[in-house]
C-alpha positions as CSV (number, residue, x, y, z in Angstrom):
1,M,113.8,100.5,88.3
2,G,112.0,99.0,85.4
3,D,108.7,100.2,84.1
4,Q,107.2,96.7,83.6
5,P,106.0,94.7,86.6
6,T,107.7,91.5,87.7
7,D,105.0,89.4,89.2
8,Q,106.1,87.0,92.0
9,P,103.1,85.4,93.6
10,T,103.1,83.2,96.7
11,G,104.0,80.2,97.6
12,V,106.6,82.1,99.3
13,P,106.1,85.9,98.9
14,N,108.7,87.6,96.7
15,G,110.2,84.2,95.9
16,T,113.4,82.9,97.6
17,P,115.1,85.8,99.4
18,R,117.9,87.2,97.3
19,R,120.6,89.7,98.1
20,G,120.8,93.0,96.4
21,R,123.3,92.6,93.6
22,D,122.6,88.9,93.2
23,R,119.1,89.5,92.0
24,Q,118.8,88.4,88.3
25,P,116.1,89.6,85.9
26,L,113.4,87.1,85.2
27,D,112.3,86.2,81.7
28,A,108.7,86.8,80.6
29,R,107.6,83.3,81.2
30,Q,108.8,83.5,84.8
31,R,107.1,86.8,85.4
32,R,103.8,85.3,84.4
33,S,104.1,82.2,86.4
34,R,101.4,81.4,89.0
35,T,101.2,79.1,92.0
36,P,98.3,76.6,92.0
37,L,96.6,78.5,94.7
38,A,96.8,81.8,92.8
39,A,95.6,80.1,89.6
40,A,92.7,78.2,91.2
41,R,91.3,80.5,93.9
42,P,90.7,84.2,93.3
43,P,90.9,86.4,96.4
44,Q,87.8,87.6,98.1
45,Y,89.7,90.6,99.6
46,L,92.3,92.3,97.4
47,V,94.4,95.2,98.7
48,I,96.7,97.3,96.4
49,G,99.5,99.4,97.9
50,H,103.2,99.4,98.9
51,I,104.2,97.1,101.7
52,C,106.7,99.5,103.3
53,A,109.8,99.3,105.4
54,D,109.8,101.3,108.6
55,L,113.4,102.2,109.7
56,Q,113.7,102.1,113.5
57,A,116.0,104.2,115.6
58,D,118.4,101.3,116.2
59,G,118.8,100.7,112.4
60,S,116.5,97.7,112.3
61,V,113.6,97.5,109.9
62,L,110.0,96.5,110.4
63,L,107.5,95.8,107.6
64,G,104.3,97.8,107.6
65,G,101.9,99.8,105.5
66,T,98.2,99.6,104.8
67,A,98.6,96.7,102.4
68,L,100.2,94.4,105.0
69,Y,98.1,95.3,108.0
70,S,94.7,95.4,106.2
71,A,95.4,92.1,104.3
72,L,96.4,90.4,107.6
73,T,93.3,91.7,109.2
74,A,91.0,90.4,106.5
75,A,92.8,87.0,106.5
76,R,92.4,86.6,110.2
77,L,88.7,87.5,109.9
78,G,88.3,84.6,107.6
79,W,88.7,86.1,104.1
80,R,90.8,84.7,101.3
81,T,93.2,87.6,100.9
82,A,95.7,88.9,98.4
83,I,98.1,91.9,97.9
84,L,99.5,93.5,94.8
85,T,102.5,95.5,95.8
86,K,106.0,96.7,94.6
87,G,109.4,96.6,96.3
88,A,112.1,94.2,97.3
89,F,112.0,92.0,100.4
90,G,114.3,89.5,102.0
91,V,117.3,91.5,100.8
92,D,120.0,93.8,102.0
93,F,119.4,97.3,100.7
94,Q,121.3,100.6,101.4
95,G,122.8,99.1,104.6
96,M,119.4,97.9,105.8
97,T,118.3,94.3,106.2
98,I,114.8,94.2,104.7
99,P,112.7,91.4,106.2
100,S,111.2,88.7,104.0
101,L,107.5,88.3,103.4
102,E,107.8,84.6,103.9
103,P,106.2,84.6,107.4
104,Y,102.9,85.7,105.7
105,A,102.9,83.1,103.0
106,G,100.4,80.9,104.8
107,L,97.8,83.7,105.2
108,I,98.0,85.9,102.1
109,D,98.7,85.5,98.4
110,I,101.1,88.2,97.4
111,I,102.4,89.5,94.0
112,V,105.5,91.7,94.3
113,Q,106.4,93.9,91.3
114,E,110.2,94.2,91.4
115,A,112.0,97.3,92.4
116,D,115.5,97.9,93.6
117,G,114.2,98.4,97.2
118,P,111.0,98.9,99.2
119,T,109.5,102.2,100.1
120,V,111.3,103.2,103.3
121,F,109.7,105.4,105.9
122,V,111.5,107.1,108.9
123,N,109.2,108.2,111.7
124,E,110.2,110.7,114.3
125,Y,108.1,111.7,117.2
126,L,108.3,115.3,118.3
127,V,106.3,116.1,121.5
128,D,102.8,115.1,120.4
129,R,103.2,114.8,116.6
130,R,104.8,112.4,114.1
131,V,107.2,113.7,111.5
132,Q,107.7,111.4,108.5
133,S,110.4,111.1,105.9
134,I,110.7,108.8,102.9
135,R,114.2,107.6,102.4
136,H,113.5,105.5,99.3
137,W,110.4,105.1,97.0
138,A,109.6,101.9,95.2
139,Q,107.8,103.8,92.4
140,P,104.3,103.3,91.1
141,I,102.5,99.9,91.0
142,D,101.5,98.9,87.5
143,L,97.9,97.8,87.8
144,R,98.2,96.0,84.4
145,G,100.1,93.4,86.4
146,L,96.9,92.4,88.2
147,P,96.0,88.8,87.2
148,T,92.7,88.6,85.4
149,H,91.1,86.3,88.0
150,W,92.1,88.6,90.8
151,R,89.8,91.2,89.4
152,N,86.8,89.3,90.7
153,A,87.6,90.0,94.3
154,K,84.5,90.9,96.4
155,I,86.3,93.7,98.0
156,L,88.9,95.9,96.3
157,H,90.9,98.0,98.8
158,L,93.1,100.8,97.4
159,G,95.6,101.6,100.2
160,P,98.3,104.0,98.9
161,V,100.9,105.1,101.3
162,A,103.1,107.1,98.9
163,Q,101.5,108.1,95.7
164,E,102.0,104.6,94.3
165,I,98.5,104.0,92.8
166,D,97.5,105.8,89.6
167,Q,93.9,106.9,90.1
168,R,92.9,106.6,86.5
169,Q,94.3,103.1,86.2
170,A,92.4,102.2,89.4
171,A,89.1,103.6,88.1
172,S,89.2,101.0,85.4
173,L,89.3,98.0,87.8
174,P,86.1,96.2,88.6
175,A,85.0,95.9,92.2
176,G,82.0,94.5,94.0
177,F,82.9,96.9,96.9
178,L,85.5,99.6,96.5
179,G,87.1,100.8,99.7
180,V,89.7,103.5,99.9
181,T,92.1,104.6,102.6
182,P,93.7,107.5,100.7
183,Q,96.5,108.7,103.0
184,G,99.2,108.2,100.4
185,W,97.5,110.5,98.0
186,M,97.9,113.3,100.5
187,R,101.6,112.9,100.9
188,D,104.3,114.7,99.0
189,W,108.2,114.6,99.2
190,N,111.3,114.8,97.0
191,R,110.9,111.8,94.8
192,Q,114.6,111.8,93.6
193,Q,116.4,112.5,96.9
194,G,113.9,111.5,99.5
195,G,113.0,113.8,102.4
196,R,110.4,115.0,104.8
197,V,106.8,114.3,104.0
198,S,104.3,117.2,103.6
199,H,100.6,117.0,103.3
200,G,98.2,118.6,100.8
201,P,94.5,118.4,99.9
202,L,93.2,115.1,98.8
203,R,92.1,115.1,95.2
204,I,90.5,112.1,93.5
205,V,89.5,112.0,89.8
206,P,85.8,112.0,89.1
207,E,85.8,108.7,87.4
208,L,87.2,107.0,90.5
209,I,85.4,109.0,93.2
210,E,81.9,108.1,91.8
211,R,82.7,104.4,92.3
212,I,84.0,104.5,95.9
213,D,81.7,102.6,98.3
214,S,83.6,103.8,101.4
215,V,86.5,106.2,102.2
216,I,88.2,106.1,105.6
217,V,90.5,108.9,106.9
218,S,91.9,109.7,110.3
219,S,91.2,112.7,112.4
220,D,94.6,114.1,111.4
221,E,93.7,113.7,107.7
222,I,90.2,115.0,107.6
223,P,91.3,118.7,107.1
224,Y,92.9,117.6,103.8
225,A,90.1,115.2,102.8
226,R,86.8,116.8,103.9
227,S,85.6,117.4,100.3
228,V,86.2,113.8,99.3
229,V,84.5,112.4,102.5
230,D,81.5,114.7,101.8
231,Q,81.2,113.5,98.2
232,V,81.5,109.8,99.1
233,S,79.2,110.0,102.2
234,A,76.5,111.6,100.0
235,R,76.1,108.3,98.2
236,R,77.6,105.6,100.5
237,L,79.9,105.5,103.6
238,G,82.4,108.2,104.8
239,V,84.4,107.4,108.0
240,V,86.7,109.4,110.2
241,T,88.7,107.5,112.8
242,F,89.8,108.9,116.2
243,E,92.2,106.2,117.4
244,E,91.1,104.7,120.7
245,R,88.2,107.2,120.9
246,G,86.3,105.4,118.1
247,A,84.9,106.6,114.8
248,R,82.4,108.8,113.0
249,I,80.3,107.2,110.3
250,I,78.6,109.5,107.8
251,H,76.0,108.1,105.3
252,P,72.9,109.1,103.3
253,E,69.7,109.5,105.3
254,I,67.7,106.2,105.7
255,G,65.4,105.8,102.7
256,T,67.7,107.5,100.2
257,P,67.7,105.3,97.0
258,R,71.0,103.5,96.6
259,G,73.3,105.1,94.0
260,T,71.6,108.6,94.3
261,V,73.2,111.6,95.9
262,A,71.6,112.4,99.2
263,T,70.6,115.9,100.1
264,R,70.6,114.9,103.8
265,R,73.0,112.7,105.7
266,Q,73.2,111.0,109.0
267,T,76.2,111.1,111.3
268,M,76.9,108.7,114.1
269,E,79.6,108.8,116.7
270,L,80.7,105.3,117.8
271,P,82.9,105.1,120.9
272,G,86.0,102.9,121.0
273,F,86.5,99.9,123.2
274,K,88.7,100.3,126.3
275,V,91.8,98.1,126.2
276,K,95.3,98.4,127.5
277,V,97.3,99.9,124.6
278,K,100.7,98.5,123.9
279,D,101.2,99.7,120.3
280,S,98.9,101.7,118.0
281,T,100.9,101.0,114.8
282,G,98.6,99.9,112.0
283,A,95.3,100.3,114.0
284,G,93.7,102.5,111.3
285,D,94.5,99.9,108.7
286,V,93.1,97.2,110.9
287,F,89.9,99.3,111.4
288,A,89.6,99.8,107.6
289,A,89.7,96.1,106.7
290,A,87.3,95.1,109.4
291,F,84.9,97.9,108.4
292,F,85.0,96.9,104.7
293,T,84.5,93.2,105.4
294,K,81.5,93.9,107.7
295,A,80.0,96.6,105.5
296,V,79.5,94.2,102.6
297,E,77.4,91.7,104.6
298,A,73.8,91.9,103.5
299,T,72.5,92.0,107.1
300,S,75.0,94.6,108.3
301,S,74.3,98.3,109.0
302,A,76.7,101.2,109.1
303,E,76.5,101.1,112.9
304,S,77.3,97.4,113.2
305,A,80.2,97.7,110.7
306,G,81.6,100.6,112.7
307,M,81.3,98.7,116.0
308,F,82.9,95.6,114.5
309,A,85.8,97.7,113.2
310,N,86.2,99.6,116.5
311,A,86.4,96.3,118.3
312,T,88.9,94.8,115.9
313,A,91.2,97.8,116.0
314,A,91.0,98.0,119.8
315,L,92.0,94.4,120.2
316,S,95.0,94.9,117.8
317,L,96.4,97.6,120.2
318,R,97.2,95.0,122.9
319,E,100.3,93.7,121.1
320,A,103.1,95.3,119.0
321,G,102.9,95.0,115.3
322,P,100.7,92.6,113.3
323,N,100.8,89.9,115.9
324,G,98.0,91.6,117.8
325,I,95.4,91.4,115.0
326,P,92.6,89.3,116.4
327,G,90.4,86.6,114.9
328,R,86.7,87.0,114.2
329,D,85.4,85.0,117.3
330,E,87.3,87.3,119.6
331,V,86.0,90.4,117.9
332,E,82.4,89.3,118.0
333,A,82.8,88.4,121.7
334,L,84.0,91.9,122.5
335,V,81.1,93.5,120.5
336,A,78.6,91.3,122.3
337,A,80.0,92.0,125.8
338,P,78.3,94.5,128.0
339,R,79.8,98.0,127.8
340,D,80.7,100.1,130.9
């Protein structure tokens, strides 16, 4: 696993699929190549994080992770979207067939920094809780591999799933709106051998935390992240999601000058939308992208952003995987419909 990034933008994400041992190193000129789309049109929504491989009980592999689900959501809501990630896709790896990113080429511009394999998660469900293991780690993303014109994205979404984003590197990136879903900064495991994931307190360096416009955590994560949510919500937007039950939005009291630390905050509980749930995978990442894209609108309030995100996440529950992510018209219709 090299230390320098190998950038492979779409066109076809991760280039032409290549089989494990047949992959050849690219020279410097190839690493810096850009497609016409990537060169001409910077993204509006940029998410950084590992696209991961979820190993299923039958040995098959599904792609997932915050980067993929959030980027697909933003794209289907009408945003020009890009991902900076690291891994290997469209390859055979350790007896697993890793799917290609090619199906997403028409929706998202993707740069993949090369690794010998993707980050591989194994999820086991014991009674009412999920136990996670990481079988392989694709190592950190080198943020120096971010193209210059991608740094002008209106929204920068940091979506670590497994300690792959260096916080101090991230603090140096410009952002019109900086949204963070920090679950991967709370995970720990044996980096060399792989193993079961444990969780610890969320710590974010001061130079990054003071720039965050919104942080979103789940109800399972809030015990580890309460201090960070408190710090962010004193200036901007802290969010706790409760799956199909909705979300809690915390923000400075109305009238607090922007950029100052509020002494008093407001909290609102926004109920979820009732739908028939088929699969909840990725719903939190769908919520996050929808919330961030709505929150940057000049006419949007914290409440309207939360309602929009709840509706988007609810609609995504009707189908398995990313195929259920809805478009903007469907989301707005649900928000406008009478509630029971």
